C-alpha positions as CSV (number, residue, x, y, z in Angstrom):
1,M,166.3,112.8,-113.9
2,S,168.0,109.8,-115.6
3,S,166.2,106.5,-115.8
4,V,167.5,103.3,-114.3
5,A,168.3,102.0,-117.8
6,E,170.3,105.1,-118.6
7,I,172.4,105.0,-115.4
8,F,172.9,101.2,-115.2
9,G,176.5,100.4,-116.0
10,S,177.3,104.0,-116.9
11,M,180.5,103.8,-114.8
12,V,181.6,100.5,-116.2
13,F,183.9,99.7,-119.1
14,N,181.6,96.9,-120.2
15,D,181.0,94.9,-123.3
16,S,178.9,97.6,-125.0
17,V,181.6,100.3,-124.3
18,M,184.3,97.9,-125.7
19,K,182.2,97.2,-128.8
20,E,181.8,100.9,-129.4
21,R,185.4,102.1,-128.6
22,L,187.7,99.2,-129.6
23,P,188.8,98.3,-133.1
24,K,187.0,95.2,-134.3
25,G,190.1,93.0,-134.1
26,T,191.0,94.2,-130.6
27,Y,187.4,93.7,-129.5
28,T,187.5,90.1,-130.8
29,A,190.8,89.4,-129.0
30,M,189.3,90.8,-125.8
31,Q,186.3,88.5,-126.1
32,K,188.5,85.5,-126.5
33,T,190.4,86.5,-123.4
34,I,187.2,87.0,-121.4
35,K,185.2,84.0,-122.6
36,D,188.0,81.5,-123.3
37,G,190.8,82.6,-121.1
38,K,193.2,83.3,-124.1
39,L,196.3,85.3,-123.2
40,L,196.0,89.0,-124.3
41,D,198.9,90.2,-126.4
42,I,200.7,93.3,-125.0
43,E,200.1,95.2,-128.2
44,V,196.3,94.5,-127.9
45,A,196.5,95.5,-124.3
46,T,198.0,98.8,-125.3
47,V,195.1,99.6,-127.6
48,V,192.6,98.5,-124.9
49,A,194.4,100.7,-122.3
50,N,194.3,103.8,-124.5
51,A,190.6,103.3,-125.1
52,M,190.0,102.8,-121.4
53,K,191.9,106.0,-120.5
54,D,190.0,108.1,-123.0
55,W,186.7,106.8,-121.7
56,A,187.6,107.2,-118.1
57,I,188.8,110.8,-118.6
58,E,185.6,111.7,-120.4
59,K,183.8,110.3,-117.3
60,G,185.8,112.6,-115.0
61,A,188.5,110.2,-113.8
62,T,191.9,111.6,-113.1
63,H,193.6,108.5,-111.6
64,F,193.7,104.7,-112.1
65,T,194.3,101.9,-109.6
66,H,194.7,98.1,-109.6
67,W,191.8,97.2,-107.3
68,F,192.6,94.0,-105.4
69,Q,191.4,91.9,-102.5
70,P,194.2,91.1,-100.0
71,M,193.8,88.7,-97.1
72,T,192.4,91.4,-94.9
73,G,189.0,90.6,-96.4
74,I,188.5,94.1,-97.7
75,T,189.7,95.8,-100.9
76,A,192.9,97.7,-101.5
77,E,193.9,100.3,-104.0
78,K,196.9,102.5,-104.8
79,H,196.0,105.5,-107.0
80,D,198.2,106.8,-109.9
81,S,197.3,109.7,-112.0
82,F,197.1,109.5,-115.8
83,I,199.5,112.5,-116.1
84,S,202.9,112.2,-117.7
85,P,205.3,115.2,-118.0
86,T,206.3,116.7,-121.4
87,S,209.6,118.5,-122.2
88,D,207.8,121.9,-122.3
89,G,206.8,121.7,-118.7
90,K,203.2,120.6,-119.4
91,I,201.6,117.2,-119.1
92,I,199.8,114.6,-121.3
93,M,197.4,111.9,-120.2
94,E,198.8,108.4,-120.7
95,F,198.0,104.9,-119.7
96,S,200.0,102.0,-121.2
97,G,199.2,98.4,-121.8
98,K,201.9,97.4,-119.3
99,E,200.2,99.6,-116.6
100,L,196.9,97.9,-117.4
101,V,198.1,94.3,-117.3
102,R,200.4,94.5,-114.2
103,G,200.9,96.7,-111.2
104,E,203.5,96.6,-108.4
105,P,202.1,97.6,-105.0
106,D,204.0,97.2,-101.8
107,A,203.3,93.7,-100.5
108,S,205.1,93.8,-97.2
109,S,202.3,95.3,-95.1
110,F,199.5,93.0,-96.0
111,P,198.8,89.7,-94.1
112,S,200.9,87.0,-95.7
113,G,201.0,84.2,-93.0
114,G,204.8,84.1,-93.3
115,L,204.9,84.1,-97.1
116,R,206.7,87.4,-97.1
117,A,209.2,89.0,-94.7
118,T,208.8,92.7,-93.9
119,F,211.8,93.5,-96.0
120,E,210.5,91.6,-99.0
121,A,208.2,94.3,-100.2
122,R,207.6,93.4,-103.9
123,G,204.2,92.2,-105.0
124,Y,202.3,92.2,-108.2
125,T,198.8,92.8,-109.3
126,A,197.5,91.1,-112.5
127,W,194.5,92.3,-114.5
128,D,191.4,90.1,-114.3
129,P,189.8,90.9,-117.7
130,T,186.8,88.7,-117.0
131,S,185.6,91.4,-114.4
132,Y,184.9,94.7,-116.0
133,A,186.8,97.8,-115.0
134,F,184.8,100.7,-113.4
135,I,185.0,104.2,-112.2
136,K,184.7,105.0,-108.5
137,D,185.3,108.4,-106.9
138,K,186.9,109.7,-110.1
139,T,189.4,106.8,-110.1
140,F,189.4,104.1,-112.9
141,C,189.5,100.8,-111.0
142,I,191.0,97.7,-112.7
143,P,190.0,94.4,-110.9
144,T,193.1,92.4,-110.3
145,A,194.7,89.4,-108.6
146,F,197.5,89.9,-106.1
147,C,200.6,87.7,-105.8
148,S,204.1,87.9,-104.3
149,Y,207.4,88.3,-106.1
150,G,207.7,84.5,-106.0
151,G,204.2,83.9,-107.4
152,E,202.3,82.9,-104.2
153,A,198.7,84.1,-104.0
154,L,198.4,86.9,-101.4
155,D,194.8,87.6,-102.0
156,K,191.2,86.2,-102.0
157,K,190.7,86.3,-105.7
158,T,193.5,84.2,-107.1
159,P,192.4,80.9,-105.5
160,L,188.8,81.7,-106.6
161,L,189.9,82.1,-110.2
162,R,191.9,78.9,-110.0
163,S,188.9,77.0,-108.5
164,M,186.7,78.2,-111.3
165,Q,189.1,76.8,-113.8
166,A,189.3,73.5,-111.9
167,I,185.5,73.0,-111.8
168,N,185.2,74.0,-115.5
169,I,187.7,71.3,-116.5
170,Q,186.0,68.5,-114.5
171,A,182.4,69.5,-115.4
172,M,183.2,69.5,-119.1
173,R,184.5,65.9,-118.8
174,V,181.1,64.9,-117.4
175,L,179.0,66.9,-119.8
176,K,180.8,65.3,-122.8
177,L,179.7,61.9,-121.5
178,F,176.1,63.1,-121.8
179,G,176.6,64.2,-125.4
180,N,176.7,68.0,-124.8
181,A,178.8,68.8,-127.9
182,D,177.7,72.4,-128.1
183,V,178.9,73.2,-124.6
184,T,182.4,74.7,-124.5
185,S,182.6,75.9,-120.9
186,I,180.8,76.1,-117.6
187,K,180.8,78.8,-114.9
188,T,179.6,78.8,-111.3
189,T,177.3,81.6,-110.5
190,V,176.5,83.3,-107.2
191,G,173.9,85.6,-105.8
192,P,174.9,86.8,-102.3
193,E,172.2,88.2,-100.1
194,Q,173.6,90.9,-97.9
195,E,172.2,91.6,-94.4
196,Y,173.2,94.7,-92.4
197,F,172.1,97.1,-89.7
198,L,171.5,100.9,-90.0
199,I,171.8,103.1,-86.9
200,D,171.9,106.8,-86.3
201,K,175.4,108.3,-86.7
202,E,175.0,110.5,-83.6
203,V,174.3,107.5,-81.2
204,Y,177.0,105.4,-83.0
205,E,179.7,108.0,-82.2
206,K,178.9,107.7,-78.5
207,R,179.7,104.0,-78.4
208,R,183.5,103.3,-78.4
209,D,182.8,99.5,-78.7
210,L,181.0,100.0,-82.0
211,I,183.7,102.3,-83.3
212,Y,186.6,100.0,-82.3
213,T,185.1,96.6,-82.9
214,G,181.9,96.9,-84.9
215,R,179.8,95.3,-82.2
216,T,178.4,96.3,-78.8
217,L,180.4,94.8,-76.0
218,F,178.0,96.0,-73.3
219,G,174.3,96.6,-73.3
220,S,171.3,95.3,-71.5
221,R,168.3,94.2,-73.6
222,P,165.6,96.8,-74.2
223,P,162.0,96.2,-73.2
224,K,161.1,95.5,-76.8
225,G,163.3,93.7,-79.3
226,Q,162.1,91.5,-82.2
227,E,159.5,89.5,-80.2
228,L,156.6,90.8,-82.1
229,D,158.1,90.0,-85.5
230,D,156.8,93.4,-86.6
231,H,160.0,94.6,-88.4
232,Y,160.4,91.7,-90.8
233,F,159.1,92.8,-94.3
234,G,157.5,95.8,-92.5
235,I,157.0,99.2,-94.0
236,I,160.5,100.7,-94.7
237,K,161.0,104.0,-92.8
238,P,161.4,107.1,-95.0
239,R,165.0,107.7,-93.9
240,V,166.0,104.1,-94.7
241,K,164.1,104.2,-98.0
242,D,166.1,107.3,-99.0
243,F,169.3,105.5,-98.1
244,M,168.2,102.4,-100.2
245,E,167.3,104.5,-103.2
246,D,170.6,106.3,-103.0
247,L,172.5,103.0,-102.6
248,D,170.6,101.4,-105.6
249,N,171.6,104.3,-107.8
250,E,175.3,104.0,-106.9
251,L,175.3,100.2,-107.3
252,W,173.4,100.4,-110.7
253,K,176.0,102.9,-112.0
254,L,178.6,100.2,-111.4
255,G,176.6,97.5,-113.1
256,I,175.7,95.7,-109.8
257,L,172.4,94.0,-110.2
258,A,170.8,95.2,-106.9
259,K,167.3,93.7,-107.0
260,T,165.5,93.1,-103.7
261,E,165.6,95.1,-100.5
262,H,163.5,94.7,-97.3
263,N,163.5,95.0,-93.5
264,E,165.0,91.9,-91.8
265,V,163.9,90.3,-88.5
266,A,165.8,92.5,-86.0
267,P,165.0,96.1,-85.4
268,A,167.2,98.3,-87.6
269,Q,168.2,95.3,-89.7
270,H,167.8,95.1,-93.5
271,E,168.8,93.1,-96.5
272,L,169.8,93.6,-100.1
273,A,169.9,90.8,-102.7
274,P,171.3,91.0,-106.2
275,I,170.6,88.9,-109.3
276,F,173.1,86.1,-109.6
277,T,176.1,86.5,-111.9
278,T,179.5,84.7,-112.5
279,T,181.2,83.9,-109.3
280,N,184.3,86.1,-109.5
281,I,182.2,89.1,-110.7
282,A,179.7,88.4,-107.8
283,V,182.6,88.5,-105.4
284,D,183.8,91.9,-106.8
285,H,180.3,93.2,-106.7
286,N,179.7,92.2,-103.1
287,Q,182.9,93.8,-102.0
288,L,181.8,97.0,-103.7
289,T,178.3,96.7,-102.2
290,M,179.7,96.5,-98.6
291,E,181.9,99.5,-99.3
292,L,179.1,101.6,-100.8
293,M,176.6,100.7,-98.1
294,Q,179.0,102.2,-95.5
295,K,179.8,105.2,-97.7
296,V,176.2,106.0,-98.7
297,A,175.0,105.6,-95.1
298,K,177.2,108.5,-94.0
299,R,175.5,110.8,-96.5
300,H,172.2,110.1,-94.6
301,N,173.8,110.6,-91.2
302,L,173.6,106.9,-90.7
303,V,176.1,104.1,-90.0
304,C,175.9,100.8,-91.7
305,L,177.0,97.9,-89.4
306,L,178.3,94.8,-91.2
307,H,179.4,92.8,-88.2
308,E,177.8,89.4,-87.8
309,K,176.5,90.1,-84.3
310,P,176.5,93.8,-83.4
311,F,173.8,93.4,-80.8
312,A,173.2,90.6,-78.3
313,G,169.7,89.2,-78.0
314,V,168.6,89.9,-81.5
315,N,169.3,88.4,-84.9
316,G,172.8,88.7,-86.3
317,S,173.6,89.3,-90.0
318,G,174.6,86.7,-92.6
319,K,175.4,86.6,-96.3
320,H,173.4,83.8,-98.0
321,N,175.5,82.5,-100.9
322,N,173.2,81.2,-103.6
323,W,175.4,79.0,-105.8
324,S,174.8,77.1,-109.0
325,I,176.6,75.8,-112.2
326,S,175.6,76.9,-115.7
327,T,176.9,76.1,-119.2
328,N,177.9,78.8,-121.7
329,T,174.7,77.7,-123.6
330,G,172.6,78.9,-120.8
331,V,171.7,75.6,-119.1
332,N,171.6,75.5,-115.3
333,L,173.0,72.1,-114.4
334,L,171.3,72.1,-111.0
335,E,167.8,72.6,-112.5
336,P,165.7,69.5,-113.2
337,G,165.1,68.9,-116.9
338,E,162.2,67.9,-119.1
339,T,163.6,64.6,-120.3
340,P,164.9,61.5,-118.6
341,S,168.4,62.2,-120.1
342,E,168.4,65.7,-118.7
343,N,167.2,64.5,-115.3
344,A,170.0,61.9,-115.3
345,Q,172.5,64.7,-115.9
346,F,170.8,66.8,-113.2
347,L,170.9,63.8,-110.7
348,L,174.6,63.3,-111.3
349,F,175.5,67.0,-110.7
350,L,173.2,67.0,-107.7
351,C,175.0,64.0,-106.3
352,S,178.3,65.6,-106.9
353,V,177.4,68.5,-104.7
354,I,175.9,66.2,-102.0
355,K,179.1,64.1,-101.9
356,A,181.3,67.2,-102.0
357,V,179.5,68.7,-99.0
358,D,179.7,65.5,-97.1
359,D,183.4,64.7,-97.9
360,Y,184.6,68.3,-97.3
361,Q,182.2,69.6,-94.7
362,E,185.1,70.6,-92.4
363,L,186.6,72.8,-95.1
364,L,183.3,74.4,-95.8
365,R,183.1,75.2,-92.1
366,V,186.6,76.6,-92.2
367,S,185.6,78.9,-95.2
368,V,183.2,80.8,-93.0
369,A,185.3,80.9,-89.8
370,S,185.9,84.1,-87.9
371,A,185.6,85.4,-84.4
372,A,182.6,87.5,-85.5
373,N,180.8,84.6,-87.2
374,D,181.3,82.3,-84.2
375,H,178.8,84.5,-82.3
376,R,176.2,84.0,-85.0
377,L,176.3,80.3,-85.9
378,G,173.9,78.2,-84.0
379,A,171.8,81.1,-82.8
380,N,168.2,81.6,-83.8
381,E,169.0,83.5,-87.0
382,A,171.7,81.3,-88.4
383,P,172.3,77.6,-89.2
384,P,174.2,75.5,-86.6
385,A,177.9,74.9,-87.0
386,V,176.9,71.3,-88.0
387,I,176.7,71.1,-91.8
388,S,173.8,69.3,-93.5
389,V,172.1,69.5,-96.8
390,F,168.4,70.3,-97.2
391,L,166.7,68.8,-100.3
392,G,163.0,69.0,-99.5
393,D,160.7,66.0,-99.0
394,E,159.9,65.2,-102.6
395,L,163.5,65.2,-103.9
396,T,164.6,63.3,-100.9
397,E,161.9,60.7,-101.6
398,I,163.2,60.3,-105.1
399,L,166.8,59.8,-103.9
400,T,165.5,57.3,-101.3
401,A,163.6,55.4,-104.0
402,I,166.8,55.2,-106.1
403,D,168.8,54.1,-103.1
404,S,166.4,51.3,-102.2
405,G,165.4,50.4,-105.7
406,S,161.7,50.8,-104.9
407,A,158.9,52.7,-106.5
408,Y,158.7,56.4,-106.0
409,A,155.5,57.3,-104.0
410,D,153.4,54.8,-105.9
411,R,153.7,57.1,-109.0
412,V,156.2,54.8,-110.8
413,K,155.4,51.1,-110.6
414,E,158.5,49.9,-112.3
415,Q,161.8,49.8,-110.5
416,M,163.6,53.1,-111.1
417,T,166.8,53.3,-113.2
418,I,168.6,56.4,-114.3
419,G,168.2,57.9,-117.8
420,V,165.3,55.9,-119.0
421,D,161.6,56.7,-119.4
422,V,160.4,55.5,-116.0
423,L,162.5,58.2,-114.3
424,P,159.8,60.6,-112.9
425,H,159.5,64.3,-113.8
426,F,161.5,66.1,-111.2
427,P,159.7,68.7,-109.1
428,K,160.6,72.3,-109.2
429,D,160.0,74.5,-106.1
430,T,157.5,72.0,-104.7
431,T,159.0,72.2,-101.2
432,D,159.2,74.8,-98.5
433,R,162.5,76.6,-97.8
434,N,164.4,75.7,-94.7
435,R,166.1,78.7,-93.1
436,T,167.7,76.5,-90.5
437,S,169.7,74.5,-93.0
438,P,173.4,75.4,-93.6
439,F,173.2,74.2,-97.2
440,A,169.7,74.2,-98.8
441,F,168.6,73.2,-102.3
442,T,166.1,75.8,-103.5
443,G,165.0,74.5,-106.9
444,N,167.9,75.3,-109.2
445,K,170.7,76.3,-106.8
446,F,172.1,75.7,-103.3
447,E,171.9,78.4,-100.7
448,F,174.9,78.2,-98.4
449,R,173.6,80.1,-95.4
450,M,176.7,80.0,-93.1
451,P,178.8,82.9,-94.4
452,G,178.8,85.9,-92.2
453,S,177.8,89.4,-93.3
454,S,181.2,91.0,-93.3
455,L,182.9,88.0,-95.0
456,S,184.4,88.0,-98.5
457,I,182.5,85.3,-100.3
458,A,185.6,84.4,-102.3
459,G,186.6,81.9,-99.5
460,P,183.4,79.9,-99.4
461,N,183.2,79.8,-103.2
462,F,186.7,78.6,-103.9
463,V,186.3,75.8,-101.3
464,L,182.9,74.8,-102.8
465,N,184.1,75.0,-106.4
466,T,187.2,72.9,-105.6
467,A,185.3,70.3,-103.6
468,V,182.7,69.8,-106.4
469,A,185.5,69.7,-109.0
470,E,187.1,66.9,-107.1
471,I,183.9,64.8,-107.0
472,L,183.2,65.5,-110.7
473,K,186.7,64.3,-111.4
474,Q,186.0,61.1,-109.5
475,F,182.8,60.6,-111.4
476,A,184.4,61.3,-114.8
477,D,187.2,58.9,-114.0
478,E,184.7,56.1,-113.3
479,L,182.3,56.8,-116.1
480,E,184.8,57.4,-118.9
481,G,186.1,53.9,-118.6
482,A,182.7,52.2,-118.4
483,K,181.7,49.8,-121.1
484,D,178.0,50.3,-120.4
485,F,177.5,54.0,-119.6
486,T,173.9,53.7,-118.4
487,A,174.6,50.8,-116.1
488,A,177.7,52.6,-114.7
489,L,175.7,55.8,-114.2
490,N,172.9,53.9,-112.4
491,S,175.4,52.3,-110.1
492,L,177.3,55.5,-109.4
493,V,174.2,57.5,-108.5
494,K,172.8,54.8,-106.3
495,K,176.2,54.3,-104.5
496,T,176.7,58.0,-104.0
497,I,173.2,58.4,-102.4
498,S,173.7,55.4,-100.2
499,E,177.1,56.5,-99.0
500,H,176.3,60.2,-98.4
501,K,172.6,60.2,-97.3
502,R,173.8,61.0,-93.7
503,I,174.4,64.6,-94.8
504,I,170.8,65.1,-95.9
505,F,168.5,66.5,-93.2
506,N,165.2,68.3,-93.9
507,G,164.2,69.1,-90.3
508,N,164.8,71.9,-87.8
509,G,168.5,72.6,-87.6
510,Y,167.9,74.7,-84.4
511,D,166.6,71.6,-82.5
512,D,169.0,70.2,-79.9
513,A,167.8,66.7,-80.9
514,W,169.3,67.3,-84.4
515,I,172.7,68.1,-82.9
516,M,172.6,64.8,-81.1
517,E,171.4,63.0,-84.2
518,A,174.2,64.7,-86.3
519,L,176.8,63.4,-83.9
520,K,175.4,59.9,-84.2
521,R,175.7,60.2,-88.0
522,G,179.3,61.2,-87.6
523,L,178.8,64.9,-88.6
524,P,181.3,67.1,-86.7
525,N,180.0,70.1,-84.7
526,L,182.9,72.6,-85.0
527,K,181.5,75.5,-83.0
528,T,184.5,77.9,-83.1
529,T,187.3,79.0,-85.4
530,P,190.0,77.3,-83.4
531,D,188.0,74.1,-83.4
532,C,187.6,74.0,-87.2
533,L,190.7,75.7,-88.6
534,P,193.1,72.7,-88.1
535,S,191.1,70.9,-90.8
536,F,192.5,73.4,-93.3
537,I,196.1,72.1,-92.8
538,S,195.2,68.4,-92.9
539,D,196.5,66.0,-95.4
540,K,193.0,65.8,-96.9
541,S,193.0,69.6,-97.5
542,F,196.5,69.6,-98.9
543,K,195.6,66.8,-101.3
544,L,192.4,68.5,-102.5
545,F,193.7,72.0,-103.2
546,T,197.1,71.0,-104.6
547,A,195.6,68.4,-106.9
548,H,193.5,71.0,-108.6
549,N,196.2,73.7,-108.5
550,V,194.0,76.0,-106.4
551,L,196.5,76.4,-103.5
552,T,199.9,75.1,-102.8
553,E,200.8,73.7,-99.3
554,T,202.6,76.9,-98.6
555,E,199.6,79.0,-99.5
556,I,197.3,76.8,-97.4
557,K,199.6,77.1,-94.3
558,S,199.9,80.9,-94.8
559,R,196.1,81.3,-94.8
560,Y,195.8,79.1,-91.7
561,E,198.2,81.4,-89.9
562,I,196.4,84.6,-91.1
563,V,193.0,83.4,-90.0
564,M,194.2,82.0,-86.6
565,E,196.1,85.2,-85.8
566,N,193.2,87.4,-86.9
567,Y,191.0,85.5,-84.5
568,T,193.1,86.3,-81.5
569,K,193.8,89.9,-82.6
570,V,190.0,90.6,-82.9
571,I,189.3,89.2,-79.5
572,N,192.2,91.0,-78.0
573,I,191.0,94.3,-79.3
574,E,187.5,93.6,-78.0
575,A,188.9,92.7,-74.5
576,L,191.0,95.8,-74.3
577,T,188.1,97.9,-75.4
578,M,185.9,96.3,-72.7
579,L,188.6,97.1,-70.0
580,D,188.9,100.7,-71.3
581,M,185.1,101.2,-71.2
582,A,184.6,99.5,-67.8
583,K,187.4,101.4,-66.0
584,K,187.1,104.9,-67.6
585,D,183.3,105.1,-68.1
586,I,181.1,102.5,-66.4
587,M,182.8,102.4,-62.9
588,P,182.9,106.2,-62.7
589,A,179.3,106.5,-63.8
590,V,178.1,104.0,-61.2
591,S,180.2,105.7,-58.5
592,A,178.7,109.1,-59.4
593,Y,175.2,107.8,-59.3
594,S,175.9,106.1,-56.0
595,K,177.1,109.5,-54.6
596,T,173.9,111.2,-55.8
597,L,171.7,108.6,-54.2
598,S,173.7,108.9,-50.9
599,D,173.5,112.7,-51.0
600,T,169.7,112.4,-51.7
601,A,169.1,110.1,-48.8
602,N,171.2,112.3,-46.4
603,S,169.2,115.4,-47.6
604,K,165.9,113.6,-46.9
605,K,167.0,112.7,-43.4
606,A,168.2,116.2,-42.7
607,F,164.9,117.8,-43.6
608,I,162.4,115.0,-42.8
609,S,162.6,113.0,-39.6
610,N,161.9,109.3,-40.2
611,A,162.2,109.9,-44.0
612,D,161.7,106.7,-46.1
613,C,165.0,106.1,-47.9
614,T,164.3,102.5,-48.9
615,Y,164.8,103.2,-52.7
616,E,168.1,104.9,-52.1
617,A,169.3,102.4,-49.5
618,E,168.4,99.3,-51.5
619,T,169.7,100.7,-54.8
620,L,173.0,101.7,-53.1
621,K,173.4,98.2,-51.8
622,N,172.8,96.8,-55.3
623,L,175.1,99.3,-56.9
624,A,177.8,98.6,-54.3
625,R,177.6,94.8,-54.9
626,G,177.5,95.3,-58.7
627,A,180.4,97.7,-58.7
628,A,182.5,95.4,-56.6
629,N,181.7,92.5,-58.9
630,L,182.5,94.6,-62.0
631,Y,185.8,95.6,-60.5
632,N,186.6,91.9,-59.8
633,K,185.6,90.8,-63.3
634,T,187.7,93.6,-64.8
635,A,190.7,92.3,-62.8
636,D,190.0,88.8,-64.0
637,L,190.0,89.8,-67.6
638,E,193.2,91.8,-67.1
639,K,194.8,88.7,-65.6
640,V,193.9,86.3,-68.4
641,L,195.1,88.9,-71.0
642,L,198.4,89.1,-69.2
643,D,198.7,85.3,-69.0
644,A,198.1,85.1,-72.7
645,K,201.7,86.2,-73.2
646,E,202.8,82.7,-72.0
647,H,201.2,81.2,-75.2
648,P,203.2,82.7,-78.2
649,E,202.4,79.9,-80.7
650,A,199.4,81.0,-82.9
651,T,197.2,77.8,-82.5
652,E,197.8,77.5,-78.8
653,L,197.1,81.2,-78.3
654,A,193.8,81.0,-80.3
655,F,192.6,78.1,-78.1
656,Y,193.6,80.1,-75.0
657,Y,191.6,83.1,-76.1
658,K,188.6,80.8,-76.8
659,D,188.8,79.0,-73.5
660,N,189.9,81.8,-71.2
661,V,189.5,85.3,-72.6
662,I,186.1,85.0,-74.1
663,P,184.5,83.5,-70.9
664,A,186.1,86.4,-68.9
665,M,184.7,88.9,-71.3
666,S,181.3,87.3,-71.0
667,E,181.4,87.5,-67.2
668,L,182.5,91.2,-67.3
669,R,179.6,91.9,-69.6
670,I,177.0,90.3,-67.4
671,S,178.2,92.4,-64.5
672,A,178.1,95.6,-66.4
673,D,174.7,94.9,-68.0
674,E,173.2,94.3,-64.6
675,L,174.5,97.6,-63.4
676,E,172.9,99.4,-66.5
677,T,169.5,98.2,-65.4
678,I,169.7,99.9,-62.0
679,T,171.7,103.0,-62.9
680,A,169.8,106.2,-63.9
681,K,169.8,106.8,-67.6
682,S,171.3,110.2,-67.2
683,Y,174.3,108.7,-65.5
684,W,174.9,105.8,-67.9
685,P,177.8,106.8,-70.2
686,Y,176.4,105.2,-73.4
687,P,173.3,105.1,-75.6
688,S,171.2,102.1,-74.6
689,Y,170.2,99.2,-76.9
690,G,166.8,101.0,-77.2
691,D,168.5,104.1,-78.4
692,L,170.6,102.2,-80.9
693,L,168.0,99.8,-82.3
694,F,165.2,102.4,-82.6
695,S,167.3,105.5,-83.4
696,V,166.3,105.7,-87.0
697,K,162.8,107.2,-87.2
């Protein structure tokens, strides 16, 4: 049996493989492309492509694909074989530099938000050499960006790469002011924690709602849920452990740093966390992780659910995005330093994030918006839709002292200034974590807890990168022209803390009192996707993304259209599924059980004079009332869906679905779930919540 060290990265054309297989000059050129963004000459690309092909074939690959991430939120791939015909009727295996660098998939059938007409099919994929190519299912996968014939970004990755370039430019300006002559670049890093559910495949296949929508649209709560907190960090069941071991091996082969796995709070819920890596690679790895979770689960006769809220009444699933900034020399810019100068630098970068979150909180909310995540935000397993920053008591006290010009907790008697010896040694991990905070500082990184479990993390990270880049630009503009750097730095930090302390909150984000307090502070509570999404097409948004060349106005508007349309499509599919299940399964089941009760009561009376039929009679009454109510609620949902046709415009339609269709769906569910509690289990057409949540032994 191979060791972890032997299998790790065995299916990746990584640096060690390049060093072994590429000529020295080609390897050097590749490193300049990867580390410094230098354009790769086509002749060099041809040498690289040939080495890639030979390696991939040795590993059993027969095809190659440009692996990209369209606006569907999942990955896409078109496979081409390495074969090329020869004049003697045989074949040779070829792969050119041109095929490596650029592909041309059909772009017409992917969401484009109006960027492409159906007849305008041409699109291009462009190699991202900073993310290593890999082999999956005997196919050599080349990570790429995806754009239209006119150059517009049609994918999740292109804006992310642009945002990484933007924050690198602005952070380098700031670092030079602190004398960091050895630093040549910075990168943002991410470690996304992935939550998911595992249920038995046999019970899954009996639930059309799970098959069509990824979540249960009906289901009464079981007698036991997560009340005892006995699943969280509990002993992992053997069947789940086998799945996790298999998953780890598959991830490690692809160089994915799967590190931590455990049971989560809800029954059947689990989590996997990787070691952090460069943001675009972390995005690629997370997409692969979700794909492999679902594929590996099937091997174990399980189904992996990645929906944010597959079950009502228990915790949903998120994807905690642990984000930081590091230099190419290995310095984490969000980690407190050992000297006053290092701490001054840390403070400035900390303030840049605080200001960015405050100034662009609506856009951060947009970055996690979806019909699925709307179910989760604000519930007891996720932060509220109101965005705030958690810093912990001690760091907050330091910022408060700087803001007020007072001594810090009686430890420093002199008035505090920035970058001189009286600045206190900053604490590291001296505060508790706050799982209710949307954006929490955890010692050397920020944990953005709002992204949903099925979401591509490209969106949250390109918004976060761009917002921080803008603030760093503002800081650099102010400090570069200062005659007295220290005085200007002192003033800038103090002003930033004073103007943006409203976003700092260390308390319980679940408390209703905080929501009221947040409103007083002027922090918006954008509960749903239609509520928050218009912020994305505001002048403020246009200015931010166009100024840093992350998105054009056209690209912004197209993404707005895609997300808004997706919201209504998802809810429409759910509503139609509910109607189908209610009319074809639930109503007939209730009717059949009612007949059985009636027949039973009549049989009792026929054979036993004065037979007590209270159970049958009362249950029949309740079933009759419930069935009538279910029928009426079904008719109500049908009507609101029919009326939706009167709202063709995307934004208006999304609000209509939010205000009319979702409430009608909720009413229908209540009615059906009540009927489930009084219908005999043998008649109910679907596995219960108890069957689903406790199906994996």
